[in-house]
MARTOR-975832 format. One record per residue: y, z, x of N, C-alpha, C in turn. Coordinates in steps of 0.2 Angstrom, whole numbers, padded with zeros to 4 digits, always signed. Each point is the difference from the previous one (the first is absolute). Example, Ala and Ser with C-alpha at 12.3 -4.5 7.8 and 13.67 -1.06 7.14 Angstrom:
<atoms>
-0028+0039+0066+0006+0000-0004+0006+0000+0004;+0005-0004-0002+0006+0001+0004+0005+0003-0004;
</atoms>
This chain:
<atoms>
+0847+0567-0063-0003+0006+0004+0006+0006+0000;+0000+0005-0003+0005+0003+0002-0002+0005+0008;+0005+0006-0002+0003+0001+0010-0004+0006-0003;-0005+0003+0003-0005+0006+0001+0003+0006+0004;+0006+0002-0004+0003+0004+0003-0001+0008-0002;-0001+0004+0004-0003+0007-0004+0006+0003-0005;-0002+0004-0003+0006+0004-0006+0003+0005+0006;+0010-0001-0001+0001+0002+0004-0002+0009+0001;-0001+0004-0003-0004+0006+0000-0005+0001+0005;-0006-0005+0001-0004+0000+0004+0002-0002+0007;+0003-0005+0000+0004-0004+0007+0005+0006+0003;+0001+0006-0006+0005+0005+0005-0002+0005+0003;-0008+0002-0004-0002+0003+0004-0007-0003+0006;+0001-0005+0000-0003-0002+0004+0003-0003+0007;+0009+0002+0000+0002-0001+0004+0003+0008+0002;-0002+0006-0004+0002+0005+0002-0006+0002+0003;-0006-0001-0001-0007+0002+0003+0002-0005+0007;+0001-0005+0001+0001-0001+0010+0003+0002+0000;+0007+0002-0002+0005+0004+0005-0004+0005+0002;-0003+0005-0003-0001+0007+0000-0007-0002+0005;-0002-0005+0000-0005-0002+0005+0003+0001+0007;+0002-0006+0001+0006-0001+0005+0002+0006+0004;+0002+0005-0006+0003+0007+0005-0006+0003+0002;-0006+0001-0004-0006+0002+0003-0001-0002+0004;-0001-0006+0003-0001-0003+0007+0004+0002+0005;+0008-0002-0002+0004+0004+0004+0001+0007+0003;-0003+0004-0004-0001+0005+0000-0003+0003+0006;-0008-0002-0001-0005-0001+0004+0001-0002+0006;+0003-0007+0002+0002-0003+0006+0006+0005+0003;+0004+0003-0003+0006+0004+0005-0004+0006+0004;-0004+0002-0002-0003+0007+0004-0001-0005+0007;+0000-0008+0000-0001-0001+0009+0009-0002+0003;+0003+0003-0003+0009+0002+0001+0000-0008+0000;+0008-0001+0002+0004-0007+0003+0001-0002-0008;+0002+0005-0004+0001-0005-0009+0004-0002+0001;+0007+0000+0003+0005-0003+0002-0001-0006+0002;-0003-0001+0006-0001-0008+0007-0005-0003-0006;-0004+0002-0006-0005-0005-0004+0000-0001-0007;+0008+0001-0001+0004+0003-0007-0001-0008-0004;-0002+0000-0007-0001-0007-0004+0008-0003+0002;+0000-0009+0003+0005-0002-0001-0005-0007-0001;+0006-0005-0002+0000-0009+0000-0002+0000-0007;-0004-0005-0001-0006-0003-0002-0002+0006-0007;-0004+0003+0002-0003+0005-0002+0003+0006-0003;+0009+0002+0002+0003+0004-0003+0003-0003-0004;+0000-0005-0004+0003-0003-0003-0005+0000-0007;-0007-0002+0001-0004-0001-0003-0004+0004+0000;-0002+0004-0009-0003+0004+0001-0009-0004+0002;-0001-0006-0003-0009-0002+0001+0000+0001+0006;+0004-0001+0005-0001-0005+0006-0002+0009+0004;+0006+0004-0002+0000+0007+0003-0009+0002-0004;-0001+0002-0007-0006+0001+0001-0005-0002+0004;-0002-0007+0002-0003-0005+0001-0003+0004+0006;+0008-0002+0005+0000+0001+0008-0001+0009+0001;+0001+0005-0005-0001+0007-0001-0008+0000+0002;-0005-0002-0004-0005+0001+0000-0003-0007+0009;+0003-0002+0002-0003-0004+0005+0003+0003+0008;+0005+0003+0001+0001+0006+0002-0003+0007+0000;-0003+0002-0004-0004+0004+0000-0007-0001+0004;-0001-0005-0005-0007-0002+0004+0000-0004+0004;+0004+0001+0007+0001-0004+0003+0004+0007+0006;+0001+0008-0002+0003+0002+0004-0008+0007-0002;-0001+0000-0004-0008+0001-0002-0006+0000+0007;+0000-0005+0001-0006-0004+0003+0002+0002+0008;+0007-0002+0000+0004+0001+0007-0001+0010+0002;+0000+0004-0005+0001+0006+0003-0007+0001+0002;-0008-0001-0004-0003+0001+0003-0003-0004+0005;+0001-0005+0001+0000-0003+0009+0005+0003+0004;+0005+0003-0001+0004+0004+0005+0003-0005+0002;+0001-0004-0005+0006-0006+0005+0007-0001-0002;+0005+0007+0003+0006+0002-0003+0004-0007+0002;-0001-0008+0004+0002-0004+0001+0000-0004-0009;-0006+0000-0003+0000-0005-0005+0001+0004-0008;+0002+0009+0004+0002+0002-0007+0007-0001-0001;+0004-0003+0006+0009-0001+0002-0003-0007-0006;-0003-0005+0004-0001-0006-0003+0001+0002-0008;-0006+0002-0003+0002+0000-0006+0006+0003-0005;+0001+0007+0004+0005+0003-0005+0009-0007-0001;+0000-0004+0009+0005-0005-0003+0002-0003-0004;-0007-0002-0003+0000-0006-0003+0004+0002-0007;+0001+0006+0000+0005+0004-0009+0005-0001+0004;+0003-0002+0007+0008-0001+0000+0003-0007+0000;-0003-0005-0002+0002-0005+0000+0002-0004+0005;+0002+0005+0007-0001-0005+0007-0005-0004+0003;-0004-0001-0005-0006-0003+0004+0000-0007-0004;+0004-0004+0004+0003-0007-0003-0006-0005-0002;-0004+0001+0004-0008-0004+0001-0005+0002-0008;+0004+0005-0005-0005+0001-0004+0002-0010-0005;+0006-0001+0000+0002-0006-0004-0003-0001-0007;+0003+0006-0004-0003-0003-0005+0005-0004-0005;-0004-0004-0003+0004-0006-0005+0003+0004-0003;+0004-0006-0003+0003+0002-0005-0001-0004-0008;-0005+0002-0002-0004-0006-0005+0003+0004-0007;+0002-0002-0004+0003-0002-0008+0005+0007+0002;+0002-0001+0005+0006+0007+0001-0002+0008+0003;-0008-0001+0002-0002+0007+0001-0003-0002+0006;-0001+0005+0007-0002+0002+0006-0006-0001-0003;-0005-0005+0006-0007-0001-0003-0001-0001+0009;-0005+0006+0003-0004+0000+0006-0003-0006-0001;-0004-0003+0005-0004-0005-0002-0004+0000+0008;-0006+0001-0002-0005-0001+0009-0005-0005+0000;-0005+0000+0005-0003-0005-0002-0007+0002+0007;-0003+0007+0001-0004+0002+0001-0005-0003+0003;-0003-0002+0007-0007-0001+0001-0006+0007-0003;-0004-0003-0001-0005+0006-0002-0001+0005+0002;-0002-0002+0008+0000+0005+0006+0005+0006-0001;+0006-0003-0004+0005+0007+0003+0002+0003-0009;-0004+0001-0003-0002+0002-0005-0002+0008+0003;+0001+0005-0005-0003+0006+0001-0003+0002-0007;-0005+0004+0001-0005+0002-0004+0006+0005-0005;-0001+0002-0007+0003+0004-0005-0006+0004-0002;-0001+0004+0003-0005+0006-0002+0003+0005-0006;+0007+0000-0001+0002+0006-0004+0000+0000-0008;-0005-0007-0003+0002+0001-0008-0006+0003-0003;+0001+0003-0003-0006+0000-0007-0005-0003-0003;-0005-0001-0002-0004-0006-0002+0004-0002-0007;+0002+0006-0002+0003-0005-0008+0008-0002+0002;+0000-0004+0005+0005-0004+0001+0000-0006-0001;+0006-0002+0000-0001-0007-0003-0005-0006+0003;+0000+0003+0009-0004-0001+0004-0002+0005+0006;-0006+0003+0001-0002+0005+0001+0001-0001+0009;+0001-0007+0001+0002+0003+0008+0000-0008+0001;+0007+0001+0007+0000-0007+0001+0004-0001+0006;+0000-0006+0002+0004-0001+0006+0004+0000+0000;+0008+0002+0003+0005+0000+0000+0005-0003+0006;+0006-0002+0000+0005+0001+0007+0006+0001-0004;+0000+0007+0006+0006+0004-0002+0006-0006+0006;+0005+0003-0005+0007-0007+0004+0000+0003+0007;+0002-0003+0003+0004-0001+0008+0002-0006+0000;+0008+0002+0006+0000-0006+0000-0003-0006+0006;-0004+0002+0001-0007-0005+0004-0004-0005-0007;+0000+0005-0004-0004-0002-0006+0005-0004-0004;+0004+0000-0002+0008-0004+0000+0001-0006+0001;-0002-0002+0008+0001-0006+0003-0005-0007-0001;-0006+0004-0006-0005-0003-0001+0001-0006-0003;+0005+0002-0005+0002-0006-0007+0003-0003+0004;-0002-0007+0000+0002-0006+0001+0006-0003-0006;+0005-0002+0001+0003-0006-0006-0005-0001-0004;-0005-0005-0001-0004+0000-0004-0002+0005-0005;-0002+0006+0002+0000+0005-0003+0003+0004-0004;+0005+0001+0004+0009+0002-0006+0001-0008-0004;+0000-0003+0001+0001-0006-0005-0005+0001-0005;-0007-0001+0000-0004+0001-0005+0002+0005-0004;+0000+0007+0003+0002+0008-0004+0005-0002-0006;+0007-0003+0005+0005-0001-0004-0003-0004-0007;-0002-0004+0001-0002-0005-0008-0004+0004-0004;-0004+0003+0004-0004+0004-0005+0001+0004-0004;+0005+0003+0003+0008+0008-0004+0001-0006-0004;+0003-0006+0001+0003-0004-0006-0004-0001-0004;-0006-0001+0001-0004-0003-0006+0000+0006-0005;-0004+0007+0002-0001+0005-0003+0006+0002-0005;+0006-0001+0004+0005+0002-0003+0002-0005-0007;-0001-0005+0000+0001-0008-0002-0007+0002-0007;-0003+0004+0001-0006+0001-0004+0001+0005-0005;+0005+0004+0002+0001+0007-0004-0001+0004+0002;-0005+0001+0006+0000+0007+0006+0004+0000+0005;+0005-0002-0001+0006+0005+0005-0001+0007+0000;+0002+0003-0003+0000+0007-0002-0006+0005+0003;-0005-0004-0001-0008+0003+0003+0001-0001+0005;-0001-0005+0006+0001-0002+0005+0006+0002+0004;+0006-0001-0003+0004+0001+0005+0001+0008-0001;-0001+0005-0003+0000+0007+0001-0007+0004+0004;-0004-0004+0001-0006+0001+0002-0005-0003+0006;+0006-0005+0003-0003-0003+0007+0007+0002+0004;+0000+0002+0006+0002-0001+0005-0002-0003+0007;-0005+0002+0001-0004-0003+0006-0006-0004-0002;-0001-0004+0002-0005-0006+0001-0004-0003+0004;-0005+0002+0002-0005-0002+0006-0004-0007-0002;+0001-0004+0002-0005-0006-0002-0006+0000+0005;-0006-0001-0002-0005+0003+0006-0003-0006+0000;-0003-0006-0004-0005-0005+0003+0001-0006-0004;+0002-0006+0001+0004-0005-0003-0010-0003-0004;+0002-0003-0004-0007-0002-0004-0001-0005-0003;-0005-0003+0001+0000-0008-0004-0003+0001-0007;-0002-0006-0003-0004+0003-0008-0009-0001+0005;+0001+0000+0005-0009+0000+0003-0001+0008+0002;+0005+0004+0001+0000+0006+0003-0005+0007-0005;+0000-0002-0005-0002+0005-0004+0005+0004-0003;-0002+0007-0003+0004+0003-0004+0007+0003+0004;+0005+0000-0002+0006+0003+0003+0001+0005+0000;+0002+0006+0006+0001+0003-0003+0008+0004+0001;+0002+0005-0001+0007+0003-0001-0003+0009-0004;+0005+0002+0002-0003+0007+0001+0008+0006+0002;+0003+0006-0004+0006+0004+0001-0007+0007-0001;+0005+0003+0006-0004+0008-0001+0006+0005-0002;-0003+0008-0005+0003+0003+0001+0006+0003+0003;-0003+0000+0008+0003+0002+0006+0005-0002+0001;+0002-0006-0001+0005-0006+0001+0001-0003-0005;+0002+0001-0003+0004-0003-0009+0004-0005+0002;+0001-0004-0005+0006-0004+0001+0000-0007+0007;-0007+0002+0003-0002-0006+0003-0007-0003+0001;+0000-0007+0000-0004-0003-0001-0003-0003+0005;-0006-0001-0001-0007-0004+0004-0003-0005-0002;+0001-0008+0001-0002-0005-0003-0005-0005+0005;-0004-0002-0002-0002-0004+0003+0004-0008-0005;-0001-0005+0002+0006-0005-0003-0002-0008+0001;+0002-0002-0007+0000-0010+0001+0006+0002+0001;+0002-0008+0003+0007-0002+0002+0004-0002-0005;-0003-0001-0006+0004+0000-0009+0003+0005-0001;+0005+0001-0001+0005+0005+0000-0002+0004-0005;-0001-0005-0007-0002+0005-0006-0006+0001-0002;-0005+0002+0006-0006+0002+0002+0004+0008+0004;+0002-0001+0002+0003+0006+0005+0003+0005-0007;+0004-0005-0002+0003+0005-0006-0004+0004-0007;-0006-0002+0000-0006+0003-0002+0000+0006+0001;-0005-0001+0006+0000+0006+0006+0006+0004-0001;+0006-0001+0003+0006+0006+0000+0000+0002-0007;-0001-0002-0005+0001+0002-0008-0006+0005+0000;-0005-0001+0002-0007+0004+0000+0002+0008+0002;+0001-0001+0008+0001+0006+0002+0005+0004+0001;+0008-0003-0003+0005+0003-0003-0002+0003-0007;-0006-0001-0004+0001+0002-0005-0004+0006+0001;-0005+0001+0007-0003+0005+0001+0005+0006+0001;+0004-0003+0007+0006+0008+0001+0002+0003-0007;+0003-0006-0006+0003+0001-0002-0004+0008-0006;-0007-0002-0002-0002+0005-0001+0000+0006+0003;-0003+0000+0006+0000+0004+0003+0005+0004+0000;+0008-0001+0001+0004+0002-0002+0001+0005-0007;+0000-0005-0004-0001+0002-0006-0004+0005-0002;-0006+0002+0001-0006+0004+0001+0004+0007+0005;+0003-0001+0005+0002+0006+0001+0007+0003+0000;+0004-0004-0001+0006+0000-0005-0002+0003-0006;-0004+0001-0003-0002+0002-0007-0001+0006+0001;-0004+0000+0006-0005+0008+0001-0005+0001-0002;-0003-0008-0004-0008+0002+0000-0005-0004+0004;+0002-0001+0006-0004-0004+0004-0006+0004+0002;+0002+0007+0001-0006+0005+0003-0006+0001-0009;+0002+0001-0005-0003+0000-0006-0004-0006+0001;+0001-0006+0000-0004-0007+0001-0004+0001+0006;+0002+0000+0004-0005+0001+0007-0007+0005-0002;+0004+0006-0002-0007+0005-0003-0005-0001-0005;+0001-0005-0004-0003-0001-0007-0005-0006+0004;-0005+0005-0003-0008-0004+0001-0003-0005-0004;+0005-0004-0006+0001-0004-0002-0003-0006+0004;-0004-0007-0002-0001-0003+0003+0000-0007-0005;+0003-0006+0001-0001-0005-0003-0001-0005+0003;-0003-0005-0002-0002-0006+0001+0005-0007+0001;+0001-0002+0005+0004-0005+0002-0003-0007+0002;+0004-0004-0005-0006-0007+0001+0002-0003+0007;+0007+0002+0001+0003-0003+0006-0006+0000+0008;-0001+0009-0002-0004+0001+0007-0008-0002+0001;-0001+0000-0008-0005+0000-0005-0005+0008+0003;+0004+0006-0001-0003+0007+0004+0004+0005-0007;-0003+0005-0002+0003+0005-0001+0004+0004+0006;+0007+0000-0006+0008+0004+0005+0002+0005-0003;+0001+0004+0006+0004+0006-0004+0006-0001-0004;+0004+0002-0004+0007+0001-0004+0004-0003+0005;+0002+0002+0004+0004-0002+0004+0000-0007+0004;-0007-0003+0002-0001-0005+0002+0001-0005-0005;-0005+0001-0006+0000-0005-0006+0009-0002-0003;+0002+0006+0000+0007-0002-0004+0006-0001+0006;-0001+0000+0007+0001-0004+0006+0000-0009-0003;-0007-0001-0002-0002-0008+0001+0001-0002-0008;+0001+0004-0004+0001-0002-0007+0008-0006+0002;+0005+0008+0003+0007-0001-0001+0001-0007+0005;-0002+0000+0008-0001-0005+0004-0001-0009-0003;-0005+0000-0004-0003-0004-0001+0003-0003-0007;+0004+0006-0005+0003-0004-0005+0008-0002+0005;+0002+0002+0004+0005-0004+0002-0002-0007+0002;-0006+0000+0004-0002-0007+0003+0000-0004-0006;-0005+0001-0004-0002-0004-0008+0009-0002-0001;+0003+0002-0001+0007-0001-0004+0002-0004+0007;+0001+0002+0005+0001-0006+0006-0003-0007-0002;-0005+0001+0001-0005-0008+0001+0001-0004-0007;+0004+0004-0008+0001-0006-0003+0006-0002-0002;+0005+0006+0006+0007-0004+0000-0002-0007+0005;-0005+0000+0006-0002-0004+0002-0002-0006-0003;-0005+0000-0005-0001-0004-0004+0006-0003-0004;+0002+0004-0004+0009-0002-0002+0005-0005+0003;+0000+0002+0006+0004-0003+0003-0002-0008+0002;-0007+0000+0001-0004-0009+0001+0003+0000+0008;-0003+0002+0002+0002-0002+0008-0004-0003+0004;-0006-0004-0004-0003-0006+0004-0009+0002-0001;-0003-0006-0001-0009+0003+0001-0002+0005+0000;+0001-0001+0008-0002+0005+0005+0000+0007-0003;+0008+0002+0001+0001+0006-0004-0002+0003-0006;+0001-0004-0005-0001+0002-0007-0007-0001+0001;-0004-0003+0002-0009+0002-0001+0000+0007+0003;+0003+0004+0006-0002+0004+0003+0001+0007-0004;+0007-0003-0003+0002+0007-0006-0002-0001-0004;-0001-0005-0003-0006+0000-0007-0006+0004+0000;-0004+0001+0008-0005+0002+0000-0001+0007+0001;+0009+0002+0005-0001+0005+0001+0004+0008-0007;+0003-0008-0003+0001+0003-0008-0006+0002-0003;-0003-0006-0002-0007+0003-0005-0002+0005+0001;-0004+0000+0009-0002+0008+0001+0004+0005+0001;+0004-0001+0000+0005+0007-0001-0002+0002-0008;+0005-0005-0004-0002+0003-0005-0007+0002-0003;-0004-0003+0000-0008+0001+0000+0000+0009+0002;+0002+0000+0005-0003+0007+0002+0005+0006-0004;+0006-0003+0000+0003+0006-0004-0003+0000-0009;-0001-0004+0000-0004-0002-0009-0005+0006+0001;-0004-0002+0005-0007+0005+0002+0000+0006-0001;+0005+0003+0003+0002+0007+0004+0004+0004-0006;+0001-0003-0007+0005+0003-0005-0002+0006-0001;-0008+0001-0003-0001+0008-0002+0001+0002+0006;-0001+0001+0005-0001+0005+0007+0008+0001+0000;+0006-0005+0000+0006-0001+0000+0002+0006-0004;-0001+0001-0005-0001+0003-0006+0002+0010+0001;-0007-0001+0002+0000+0006+0005+0003+0002+0007;-0001-0004+0004+0002+0001+0007+0008+0002-0002;+0004-0004-0004+0006+0003+0000+0003+0005-0004;-0005+0004-0005+0002+0005-0003-0001+0006+0007;+0001+0002+0006+0001+0003+0005+0005-0002+0004;+0003-0003-0003+0009-0003+0001+0004+0005-0004;+0003+0005+0002+0000+0005-0004+0010+0000-0004;+0001-0004+0003+0008-0001-0001-0001-0008-0002;+0003+0002-0007-0003-0007-0006+0006-0005+0003;+0004+0000+0003+0008-0008+0002-0005-0003+0003;-0005+0004+0007-0003-0003+0004-0008-0002-0004;-0001+0002-0001-0008-0001-0007+0003-0008-0004;+0006+0000-0002+0002-0007-0002+0001-0005+0002;+0003+0002+0004+0000-0006+0005-0006-0001+0004;-0005+0002+0003-0004+0000+0003-0005-0007-0007;+0001+0002-0005-0005-0002-0008+0004-0007-0003;+0006+0002+0001+0006-0006-0001-0003-0005+0006;+0001-0001+0006+0000-0005+0009-0009-0005-0004;-0004+0006-0002-0005-0003+0000+0000-0005-0008;+0004+0004-0005+0002-0002-0006+0002-0010+0001;+0004+0002+0003+0003-0007+0003-0004-0005+0002;-0006+0001+0003-0005-0004+0002-0005-0002-0007;-0002+0005-0001-0005-0004-0004+0005-0001-0008;+0002+0003-0004+0005-0002-0004+0004-0009-0001;+0001-0001+0008+0000-0007+0002-0002-0005+0002;-0007+0003+0000-0007-0005+0001-0001-0002-0008;+0000+0005-0003-0003-0001-0006+0008-0004-0005;+0005+0001+0002+0004-0006-0002+0001-0007+0003;-0004+0000+0002-0002-0006+0005+0007-0006+0005;+0002+0009+0002+0007-0003+0004-0002-0002+0006;-0006+0000+0002-0001-0003+0007-0002-0006+0001;
</atoms>
């Protein structure tokens, strides 16, 4: 399995976009004063993806607190930047700082800031706070650590570790619970909200899926094509949702499910036992069928990606799935 690392030029453009976005957020929050008191420090000062993720959580927290006239909450949100809040307790997983939370559903708040073409139009979110960080038990942190390790072993280390810094475990599921939910939002990039099974390899699947969404959101924005894609009135049939989707959502689905299909192929080839192999085979077969059936719509949708390097990358990742299936590698 190849390591799915972005080409160096695209990676550099995403990093530059993230740094510029942090500076814009810092500039807006600077109007509140006390910049020195709340300067970036600790792990976030040394790690761009964590600083990027936290900047958005801080901005959301401060915005809500200002609307409510709660100065104490403003200060608490701003303090997250400083590294002086020891209860955040980030993991050092695969050498990267990862914040883990396990909030109750009642502790989530609605995210109404997203447009209808976002990867998820609206979703409840957990905003980082010292209190929510204490909700992650040792078992939660161990589960996340093992899941990240498996994602790295499967070749998705660059995808997950560049695009995941905050993980909110929501509800533990059993096979009888029905459909698993996982989501990320454009308002809180590099943050994954997951329902989960205690089998860490299934958590890896969700982390890869959500990291792919953050990655593509940032690629569209960094390359300055997000606006044009959003404004497009074209729609294409997305078999994974069984509905017509705008270009933005259709390409997001193709990108994310291509990653997951390749991960499922890795699970099959790893021969990890009959139960995992059966689930991996079922998911892989479904995603291959969906990506195959949408190939004509994909050919038209990807024409809206006016940056050849990214259009080629989207196509290559999808083709990795279809060509591998044709070659019988699964």
